N, C-alpha and C positions, 0 to 999 in steps of 0.2 A: 504494500500500500504506500503510495507516494504521499509524503507529508505536504500539507498545504503551504504555499508561499505567503508568509505573513509580512514580508519585507515592505510592501506598499503601506500596510497599516503602521508598521514601525516608523517608516519615513514620515508619514502623516503626523505621528505623535512627536516627531522631533528627536528620535533616538539617534545616537551615534552608531550608525549601522556597522561600520567596521569593528568598532570596539564591542558592540553587542554580539556580533557573530563570534568573536573570540571568547567572550564571556560564556555564551551558550555551549561552545565546544568544551571549555574547561569544566563547566558545571556538569555537562552531560557525561563526561568521562569520570568525574569524581563520583557521580551518582552510580554509575556502573560498577566502579571499583568498591564502593562502600556498601551499596544496597543490593545490587543484583548478584553479588557473590555469596550472599547469605544462603544457607541451606534450610530446607524444610519451612519456608515461609507460608503463612496462610494464603490461600488463593485469593481471598478478598483484598490482599494488598495490591493486586493488579490494578484495581481502580485508583489507588493512590499513586502507583507508578505512572498511570496515564495522566493524572492531574499534574504531576511534576513535569512530564514530557510536554504538556500543553500549557504550562504556567505562564509563558510569555506569548502563547499563541491563542488557542481557543478561548481561554479565560479572558484575555484582553479583548478579543473579538466580542465576547458576551457583554463586557463592560461598555464597549463602544456602541453596541446595539441598544442597550438600555438607555444610554445617553441620547441617542437619536429619538427615543420615545419621550424625551423630556424629563427623564429621571436623572438624579445626580449620583456621583460617585465620591465618597469621602474616604480619604486615606488616613490611617492611624498608625501609631507606633506602640501603643500601650493598652493594657487591659482595663485601665480606668475609664476609657472613652465608652460611654453607654451606647452600645450598638442598638439597643431597643428603640431609642429615639430616632436613630438613623433609618431603621426599617419602617418605623411608623409613617414616615412621609414618602415611602416607596423608593428611597435611596438605597445604595449598596455600600456596605462598609468593607474595606479591604485593608489588610495589613501591608505595610510598605517594606521595600527592600532594605535590609539592615543587618545581614548576617555573613558578609564576606568582605575580604580585604580588597575592596574595589575603589578605584578613583582616589587613592590615597594622596597622590601628588596634588590633585585638584583640591581635595579637602584641606590639606595642610597649608594651602594658600590663604585660607580664611580661618583656620582653627589651629590651636597650639598642637605641637607634635605629641605631647603627653596627655592627649584626650583619649577617652575610652574608645575601643574598637567599634562599638555599636554606633556611637555618634559620628565618628569619622566615616563609617560605612554608609549611613543614610545620606550624609552630606556628599560623599564621593559618588554614590549612585546618581544623585541628582546633577551634580556639577559635571560629571563625565557623560551624562545623557544615556544611562544604561538601565534605568528602571521604568518599564512601561506603566507600572501601577501609579507612580507619582505623576507621570505625564498624563495619564487618563483621569486623575482625580480632579474634581472641581474645587476641593478644599482639603487641606491637610490639617489634622487636629493633633496638637502636641499637648504636653502636660508637664507640670513642675515636679516630677519625681526625683530629679537631681539637678544640681546647679549647672552641670555641663550641658544637659539637654535644654534647659530653659534659656540659656544664653545662645546656644546653637540655633534654637528656633527663631531668634531675632534675625540671625543671618539668613536662615532658610527662607524667611518671609520676603527677603529681597528677590528671591528666585521663584517662589511659589506661595500663594496666599496661605498663611498658617495661623490657625486659631489656637490659642493656648488656654487650657483649663488649669485652674489653680488647685493643686491637691493639698489639703491641710496636712500639717506635719505631726499633729497629735489627734487624739480621738475623744476629746471632751465634747460636751453638748454645744459649746461655742464653735468647735470645729465642724460638727455636723451641720450647724446652721450655715456656716460658710460653704460647705460642700453642696448643700441643698440649693443655695443660691447659684452656685456654678452649674448645677444641673438645669436650673431654670434658664440661666443665660444661654447655655448650650442649646436648649430646646428652642429658644427664640432665634438663635443663629441658624439652626437647621431649618426652621420654618421660613426664615428670610431667604435662605439659599434656595430652597426648593419651591417656594411660593405656595406651600401647602400647610394647613394647620394640623397640629397634633391633637387628636381627640382621644377620649377614653376608649373608643372602639378600635382605632388603628394602633394605639399604644398597647392595648391589651394583646393584639395580634403580634406586635413586635416582641413583647415580653415572652409570649408563648413560643415563638420561633427560636429565640435565643436560649430560653430555658431548655427546650428540647435538644438543642445542640449540646448544651452542657450535660444534660442527662445521659446522652449516648456516650460522651467522653467519660462520665462517671462510671458508666457500665463497663467500658473498656478498662478503666483503671481497676475496678473491683476484680475483673477477670485475671488481672496480672498477679493477684495474690496466690494463684494456684501454683503448686509445685508438682512437676517441673513447669517452668515458665512456658506458657503456650505461644508467646510472641516475644520477639526481641525488643530490647529497649530502643534500638534504632528505629524499628518499625512503629512502635508506639509513639515515639517522639515525632516521627513524620506525620502521623495522624493529627497530633496536637498542633503541629506547625501549619498543616494545610487547612485546619479549622479557621485560620485567620483570613483566608482569601477565597476559599471555594464557596459556591452557592450554598447557603445554610440548609435549605430543604434537601437538596441533592446529597450534600455531605452527610446529613443526619441519617438519611435512608441507607446510604452506602456503608456507613460505619455500623449501623445496626445489623446489616447483613454480615459484615465482618465479625461482629460480636456473636452472632448466631453460629458461625463457623467455629469460632474460638471455643464457645461453650461445648460444641460437639467434640473438639479436640481434647478438652479437659476431661470429658466423660470417658474418652478412649485412652486417656493417659499419654497423649501425644504432646511432647514439649520440644522446644527449639534447643534445649540444653539438657544435660543429664542431671539426675538428682545429685545433690551435693555441690553443685556449682555455686560459688559465692554469689550472694544476692546483694546488690548495691543500690542504695538510694543516692541519687544525684541531687544536690541542693544548691541554691544560690541564684546567680544571674540568669536571665532568659537566654534561650538559644533559638534565634531566628534562622530560617532557611538561608543559606545552606551550612549553618554552623553545626556540624556533626562530629567535630574532632574528638571531644572528650568521650562521648558514649562509644564511638568507634574504637578508641584506644582501650577502653574498659572491656569491651566485648571481644576484642581480638587478643586480650591478655588473659582470657580464661574465666571471666565473670559474666554476669547478666545484670543489666539495669532493670529494676523492677518498679521504679517510680521516679518522678521528677518533682521535687519541691521547687517549683519555678513558675514564672508567669506563663511559660509555655509548658503547662502541666497543671499540677494540683491547685496552685494559687489562682489560676484562671477559672477553673471549673468547679471548685469545691462548693460554692454557694449559689443558690438559685434566687431569683427575684420572687417575692411573695406574690402569688397570682390572685389573691382574694380581694384586692382593691376594686372598688366599684367606680369611684370618681377619679378624675385626672389627678387631683391632689393626692389621693391615696396611692395611686400608682407612682407618682413622683417620689413620695415618701418611701415606698418599697424599693425603688431603684436607688435612692440615696442610701438607705440602710444596707442594701446588698453590697454596693461598691465600697462602703466604709469598712466592710469586714476584710477586705483584701489586706494581707499582712506584708506589704512592701517594706523594704528596709529603709524607705524614706521616713517612716514613722518613728517617733521616740515618745515613750518607750515602745518596744516591739516584742513584748513577751509572747504574744500569740504565735509568732512565727516559730520560736523555739519550741513551744508546746506542740505545734503542728508537726514539726520534724520528729519529735519523740513519738508522737502518735503514729506517724507514717512508718517509722522503723518497726514498731510493734505490729502494726496492721499488715505490713508486707513481709514480715520476718526477714528484715534486712540484716546482713552480717556486718555491714559497715556503711559509712557515709563518705562520699566524696563531695566536698564543698567547693564548688566552682565559682570563681569570680572573674569577670572580664577585667583585664588590667586597667587600672585607674578608675574602676567602679568602686569608689570609696565606701558607699553605704554597705554593700555586701562584703567588701574586704574587711572592714572594721567589725561588722556584725559577726563575722566568722569566729571571733574570740569567744563570745558568749555561747554560740552554738556548740563549739568544741568543748567548752567547760561543762555545759549541760549533758552532752553525750558522754564525757569522761565519767561523770558522776553515776551514769547508768552502765558503765563498762562497755560502751559502744565505740569502736575505733573510728577515727575520722582522718581523712587526708585533705589538706587544704591545697587547692590548685588555683593559681592566678596566671592567666594567659590571655593572648589576643587571638585573632583569627588566622594568623600566619602559621606556616608549617615548620619554621626553623627550630622550634623546641619540641617537635614530636618525639624524637629519640629520647630526650631527657625525660619527658612526661611519661613515656611508655615504661622506662626504667623505674620511675617512682611508683607508678601504678602497679606494676608487677611486684615490686617489693611490698607494697601495701597489701596486695592480695595474698601474698605468702604469709604475712602476719595474720590476716583475717582467717586463713585456713587453719592456723594453729589454735 
């Protein structure tokens, strides 16, 4: 089957066609090397493979088609942006490119070199003209989860309209009031952008769609408790990553089908690894596509990742929006409360996150924790101290890893991970 030529669409979007071709070749090969060499994968993963293969093709074509119908596309970087409000006006919410060492030279013309890889990545993707999602977006929504991001958004706004939501730094009633005000202002912005009003009826539908997406990811997560593990951590991570930009209804159905297959595998005792394989919880910074380095190193070193305590994982899917609200105000309250439960490291104090990590270790029978921080991601790097202390008190081993998206440290990281796993086995 000949793949469709999307180059006219990419040209219309203003992409750097030469650089984009090079990017797709590199990412395509990386995907084959990391994902397609896995053995005994669930057949349902073929859908996710297809989505990845068409991430810059068919999915972008879908976005362009919905735009032609008068609908808007809103790009985001963070799980704090309430997708429910976006869907309520018939718009599409997509996660933006931020998981690869791309356009660094361009990014460092406007950002300091010692900026975290995720920030340099999203700036590099835009300035190098390599992300069709940001090009297709009518608005980019940022958030104040860290100082680096909020200052970078000021610069990004010079190249693409960027709306920033203020995330409170504590969880008092005063902070809830601030956050509810941010939700209301974002509602007004979405209505102004789309030319449509958010009503109790369309917001109820938006809440239902996003909750159902979270429910299927919760279902997948619970199935990973099985021994032996019925799906690799790499594949489970991919599902969570694709949740940010695939069509939510199609995604929910496809992942439910995958979960049906995994349930059958569990009944038959089929796993992707043998019993006794070390079970690892990965905790910390988010992993956007195609940031697969750490789980790949873990799973090629003789262990299995059973859960991700991350924005691309449990932190994003743990809580649902209460669906009992009848009025618009009640639904806004429910959205406010749900998003205030997210235990991002931007909060102080943040004891909920440590408690959640301990709960996940117990729930998934993890033998150890690998705490991953993107280099220069100060909130997670600093918070690793309290996480490690809490785990030590419970006798749970933890390895701290601080890295960027580059491959230069792969050998060193693999040596450290292998040594950690040997200790875990004892």
